C-alpha positions in Angstrom: -12.0 -75.6 28.3 -11.3 -72.9 30.8 -14.6 -71.3 32.0 -15.0 -67.5 32.1 -14.8 -67.5 35.9 -11.6 -69.6 35.9 -10.1 -67.3 33.2 -10.8 -64.2 35.3 -9.5 -65.7 38.5 -6.5 -67.1 36.8 -5.6 -63.8 35.1 -6.0 -61.8 38.3 -3.6 -64.2 40.1 -0.6 -63.6 37.8 1.8 -60.9 38.8 3.2 -59.0 35.8 5.9 -56.3 35.2 6.2 -53.9 32.3 8.5 -56.0 30.2 9.1 -59.4 32.0 5.4 -60.3 32.1 4.5 -63.9 31.7 1.8 -64.4 29.1 -0.8 -66.9 30.2 -3.4 -68.9 28.3 -7.0 -69.7 28.4 -8.5 -71.5 26.1 -13.0 -69.1 3.6 -11.4 -66.5 1.8 -9.6 -67.0 -1.5 -6.2 -68.7 -1.2 -3.3 -66.4 -1.8 -0.1 -68.4 -1.8 1.8 -65.7 -3.5 3.7 -63.5 -1.1 1.7 -60.3 -1.1 3.5 -57.2 -2.4 6.7 -58.9 -3.3 7.4 -58.5 -7.0 8.0 -61.7 -8.8 7.1 -63.9 -5.9 6.3 -67.5 -7.0 3.2 -69.3 -5.9 4.0 -72.2 -3.6 3.7 -75.5 -5.5 0.7 -77.7 -4.7 1.5 -80.6 -2.4 1.3 -84.0 -4.1 -1.6 -86.1 -3.1 -0.9 -89.2 -1.1 -3.0 -92.1 0.2 -4.2 -91.6 3.7 -2.2 -93.9 6.1 -3.8 -94.2 9.5 -1.5 -94.1 12.5 -2.2 -95.9 15.8 -5.9 -95.9 16.6 -6.7 -93.7 13.6 -6.6 -90.4 15.5 -3.8 -89.2 13.2 -2.8 -90.1 9.7 -0.1 -89.5 7.1 -1.6 -87.6 4.2 1.5 -86.5 2.3 3.4 -83.2 2.2 1.8 -80.3 4.0 0.1 -77.8 1.6 1.1 -74.2 1.4 4.9 -74.6 2.2 7.7 -72.9 0.3 11.3 -74.0 0.0 13.5 -71.6 2.0 16.1 -69.7 -0.1 19.6 -68.9 1.0 20.3 -65.1 1.2 22.5 -63.8 -1.6 25.1 -61.2 -1.0 23.5 -57.7 -1.0 20.0 -59.1 -0.5 17.9 -57.9 2.3 16.4 -60.7 4.4 12.6 -61.0 4.3 10.7 -59.3 7.2 9.3 -62.3 9.0 6.3 -61.9 11.3 5.1 -64.9 13.4 1.5 -64.7 14.9 1.1 -67.5 17.4 -1.8 -68.7 19.6 -1.5 -70.2 23.1 -4.1 -72.9 23.9 -5.6 -73.1 20.4 -9.0 -74.6 21.1 -12.3 -73.7 19.4 -15.0 -72.7 21.9 -18.2 -70.7 21.7 -16.2 -67.5 20.8 -15.2 -69.2 17.5 -11.9 -67.3 17.4 -9.9 -70.2 16.1 -12.1 -70.5 13.0 -12.2 -66.7 12.7 -8.5 -66.3 12.6 -8.0 -69.2 10.2 -10.1 -67.2 7.8 -8.1 -64.0 8.5 -4.9 -65.9 7.8 -6.1 -67.2 4.5 -7.3 -63.7 3.4 -4.0 -62.1 4.2 -1.7 -65.0 3.3 -0.6 -65.3 7.0 0.6 -68.7 8.1 0.5 -69.0 11.9 1.5 -71.3 14.7 -1.3 -72.8 16.9 0.0 -74.1 20.2 -2.5 -76.8 21.2 -3.1 -77.6 24.9 -3.3 -81.4 24.9 -6.1 -81.6 27.5 -8.4 -79.8 25.0 -8.6 -83.2 23.2 -9.2 -85.1 26.5 -12.8 -85.4 27.9 -13.4 -84.8 31.5 -14.4 -88.4 32.2 -10.9 -89.4 31.0 -9.1 -86.8 33.2 -7.2 -89.5 35.0 -5.3 -90.3 31.8 -3.3 -87.2 32.7 -0.6 -87.5 35.3 1.0 -84.1 35.7 4.3 -83.5 37.5 3.8 -82.2 41.1 0.0 -82.4 40.9 -2.7 -85.0 41.5 -3.6 -87.4 38.7 -6.5 -85.9 36.7 -5.9 -82.3 37.7 -5.6 -79.4 35.3 -5.7 -75.6 35.9 -7.5 -75.2 32.6 -9.9 -78.1 33.0 -10.6 -80.6 30.2 -13.1 -80.6 27.3 -16.5 -81.8 26.4 -17.6 -83.7 23.2 -18.6 -80.6 21.3 -15.5 -78.8 22.2 -13.3 -81.7 21.1 -15.1 -82.0 17.8 -14.9 -78.3 17.1 -11.3 -78.1 18.0 -10.4 -81.1 15.8 -12.2 -79.5 12.9 -10.1 -76.4 13.2 -6.9 -78.3 13.7 -7.5 -80.2 10.5 -8.2 -77.1 8.6 -5.4 -75.1 10.1 -2.8 -77.7 9.0 -4.3 -78.1 5.6 -4.1 -74.3 5.3 -0.3 -74.5 5.8 -0.2 -73.6 9.5 1.8 -75.3 12.2 0.4 -77.3 15.2 2.7 -76.8 18.1 2.1 -77.4 21.8 1.1 -75.4 24.9 1.5 -78.7 26.8 -1.3 -79.7 29.1 -2.5 -78.6 32.5 -1.1 -75.0 32.5 0.4 -75.1 36.0 2.2 -71.8 36.9 3.9 -70.4 40.0 6.2 -71.7 42.7 3.8 -74.4 44.0 4.5 -77.1 41.5 4.3 -74.9 38.4 6.2 -75.7 35.2 9.1 -73.5 36.4 9.9 -76.0 39.1 9.9 -79.1 36.7 13.0 -81.2 36.0 14.1 -82.2 32.5 12.5 -85.7 33.0 9.3 -84.1 34.2 9.1 -81.9 31.1 9.8 -85.0 29.0 6.8 -86.7 30.7 4.6 -83.7 30.0 5.7 -83.6 26.3 5.0 -87.3 26.0 1.5 -86.9 27.4 0.8 -83.9 25.2 1.6 -86.0 22.2 -0.4 -88.9 23.5 -3.6 -87.0 23.9 -3.3 -85.9 20.2 -2.5 -89.4 19.0 -5.3 -91.1 20.9 -8.2 -88.7 21.0 -10.4 -91.3 19.2 -10.1 -93.8 21.9 -10.3 -91.3 24.7 -13.3 -89.4 23.4 -15.2 -92.3 21.7 -15.5 -90.1 18.5 -14.5 -92.9 16.2 -16.5 -91.6 13.3 -14.6 -88.4 13.1 -11.9 -87.9 10.5 -8.3 -88.2 11.6 -5.9 -85.3 12.0 -4.0 -85.2 8.7 -0.5 -85.3 10.2 1.9 -87.5 12.1 2.2 -85.6 15.4 5.5 -87.2 16.2 6.9 -85.4 13.2 4.6 -82.4 13.2 5.5 -81.3 16.8 8.8 -79.4 16.7 8.2 -76.7 19.3 6.0 -75.0 21.8 5.5 -72.3 24.4 5.5 -73.0 28.1 2.6 -71.8 30.3 3.3 -68.3 31.8 6.7 -68.4 30.1 8.2 -70.4 33.0 10.7 -73.2 33.1 12.3 -72.6 29.7 15.8 -73.9 30.6 14.8 -77.4 31.5 12.1 -77.4 28.8 14.6 -76.7 26.1 16.9 -79.5 27.4 14.0 -81.9 27.3 12.8 -80.7 23.9 16.3 -81.1 22.4 16.2 -84.8 23.4 12.7 -85.2 21.9 13.1 -83.8 18.4 12.1 -80.1 19.0 13.7 -77.5 16.8 12.7 -74.3 18.5 11.1 -72.9 21.7 9.1 -69.7 22.2 8.9 -69.6 26.0 11.5 -66.9 26.6 11.6 -63.1 26.7 13.9 -60.9 24.6 14.2 -58.0 22.2 13.8 -57.6 18.5 17.1 -59.1 17.4 17.8 -62.2 15.2 17.5 -65.5 17.1 20.3 -67.8 18.1 20.3 -71.4 19.5 20.2 -72.8 23.0 20.8 -76.5 23.5 20.5 -77.0 19.7 17.0 -75.3 19.6 16.2 -72.0 18.0 15.3 -69.6 20.8 12.4 -67.5 19.5 11.2 -65.4 22.4 8.4 -63.0 22.8 9.9 -59.5 22.4 9.8 -56.1 24.1 7.7 -53.8 22.0 6.6 -50.1 22.4 3.5 -49.1 24.4 2.6 -45.8 22.7 2.1 -43.0 25.1 3.9 -44.9 27.9 7.6 -44.7 29.0 8.2 -48.5 28.9 7.9 -51.4 26.6 6.0 -54.7 27.2 6.1 -58.1 25.8 4.5 -58.7 22.3 1.5 -60.5 23.7 -2.2 -59.6 24.2 -2.0 -60.7 27.9 0.8 -58.3 28.6 -0.9 -55.3 27.0 -4.0 -56.2 29.0 -2.2 -56.4 32.3 -0.3 -53.1 31.9 -3.5 -51.4 30.8 -6.2 -52.7 33.2 -4.8 -55.6 35.3 -8.1 -57.3 34.7 -9.9 -58.9 31.8 -13.0 -56.8 32.5 -11.7 -53.2 32.6 -13.4 -49.9 32.1 -15.5 -50.3 28.9 -14.9 -46.6 28.0 -11.2 -47.5 27.6 -11.5 -50.7 25.5 -11.2 -49.0 22.1 -8.2 -46.9 23.3 -6.4 -50.0 24.7 -6.9 -51.9 21.5 -5.5 -49.1 19.4 -2.6 -48.8 21.8 -1.7 -52.5 21.3 -2.2 -52.3 17.5 -0.1 -49.2 17.2 2.6 -50.7 19.5 2.9 -53.8 17.4 3.0 -51.9 14.1 5.6 -49.6 15.6 7.7 -52.7 16.5 7.2 -54.0 13.0 8.3 -50.7 11.4 11.5 -50.5 13.4 12.5 -54.0 12.3 11.3 -53.6 8.7 13.3 -50.4 8.3 16.1 -51.6 10.5 17.7 -55.0 11.2 14.8 -57.0 9.7 14.7 -59.2 12.8 11.6 -61.5 12.9 8.8 -60.0 14.9 7.2 -62.6 17.3 3.6 -62.0 18.5 1.8 -64.2 20.9 -2.0 -64.2 21.5 -4.9 -66.1 23.2 -8.3 -66.9 21.8 -9.9 -64.7 24.5 -12.3 -61.7 24.5 -10.5 -59.8 27.2 -11.7 -56.2 27.7 -14.5 -56.6 25.2 -12.4 -58.4 22.5 -10.3 -55.3 21.9 -7.1 -57.3 21.6 -8.5 -59.7 19.1 -9.5 -56.7 16.9 -6.0 -55.2 17.4 -4.3 -58.4 16.3 -6.5 -58.7 13.2 -5.8 -55.1 12.3 -2.1 -55.7 12.7 -2.3 -58.8 10.4 -4.2 -56.7 7.8 -1.5 -53.9 8.1 1.8 -55.8 8.0 1.2 -59.1 6.1 0.4 -57.3 2.8 3.6 -55.2 2.7 6.5 -55.8 0.3 9.1 -58.4 1.3 7.0 -59.4 4.4 6.3 -63.0 5.2 3.9 -63.9 7.9 5.0 -67.4 8.8 4.8 -70.1 11.4 7.7 -70.8 13.8 8.5 -74.0 11.9 8.7 -72.1 8.6 11.0 -69.5 10.2 13.2 -72.3 11.6 13.4 -73.8 8.1 14.6 -70.5 6.7 17.2 -70.0 9.4 18.5 -73.5 8.9 19.0 -72.8 5.2 21.3 -69.8 5.8 25.1 -69.6 6.1 26.1 -69.6 9.8 28.4 -66.6 9.3 25.6 -64.6 7.7 23.3 -65.3 10.6 26.0 -64.3 13.1 26.4 -61.0 11.4 22.6 -60.5 11.4 22.7 -61.2 15.1 25.2 -58.4 15.5 22.6 -55.8 14.5 20.9 -54.1 17.4 17.2 -53.4 17.7 16.1 -51.2 14.8 19.7 -51.0 13.5 20.1 -51.2 9.7 23.5 -52.4 8.3 26.0 -49.7 7.6 26.0 -49.0 3.9 22.5 -50.6 3.6 21.6 -54.1 2.6 23.3 -53.8 -0.7 26.6 -54.0 1.2 25.6 -56.8 3.4 27.2 -58.9 4.6 30.5 -57.0 5.1 33.7 -59.0 4.3 34.4 -61.3 7.2 36.1 -64.5 7.9 33.6 -67.4 7.3 32.5 -69.4 10.3 33.7 -72.9 10.7 31.7 -75.3 8.6 28.5 -76.3 10.4 29.1 -74.0 13.3 26.0 -72.6 14.9 26.5 -70.0 17.7 24.8 -71.2 20.9 24.6 -69.9 24.4 23.3 -71.1 27.7 
């Protein structure tokens, strides 16, 4: 995985602005399936057991329906939509910081399902680096390195547990190449398709690549599990979405936007990071730990006397963003993070405090992107169109009891898209 020195150099090299900053990646409590705080919420049914069916070299397997999922319900007239919150993680590997395992426990404690965007090279040992052929770069190169045996085993353990907890395993692709010199923003549709194919391959063949044949398989078919991702540095979204739409993706979270209801681009739900308040400052920044860090210190090793203040500022900004959606248009709040201890770990504490604060509130569902896409797909297109008409923080006129207002229904099957 990316070393501390590489992470520091990498972070310092990225240019960021107040809102349009590109987030960049480095590297059991009791089950509570009932939606916390929501009166009458039903416990998600237990997934039926199925015989394990190994796939390929046994790196992955079909083990039945994923646990911890709930069937999405269509909104009824006069019903307020749930307040969805998505906590997502770029890179998603377990290293010596043990943040993957920690936040799995946090998620279970507060009934928060999350999306873990796995970097495929985190399951590829360094001695097999030449299995990776990145676009515009030499075979076997990666800006975040590769992994060692312990790192692969630890990451596999957490991926298994995360999926069994009901979380989603998405992709952060592979080598994390950013910038104008061959970065992902310069890649064609076909080059993105190659990158996606390779990200899948490293997950589907980790046993052969690592030699860890005695390890248990990942409990899912990655060809079916993988339905979305987030591009490194939020670059190259247009061609990525075109590639993803041809390869079975259902959503993408590589863009930037505001706290409004998502629409589709090229058939994929566009679920961007969002502009959120920075308390005490006259601007907003993207809803990601990296962006708060850059706007506060521009370094991962800033003034220790400011660490607590910076963490509180991020936590308060995210909660303020939550509140304006919760009391306003109920648009999903999208939050992105990295398993990193930047500025003394203050952002990890801020994220955990945010989870504790928002996921326990009434009518709130902390979900994965896949679960959010499931809910969106279950709704009437004309109702979604009217939800998209609400601005940031804007509640419907007359309250949710009068929503949706009378309107001509959309054509059957129509889904508003833009490009």
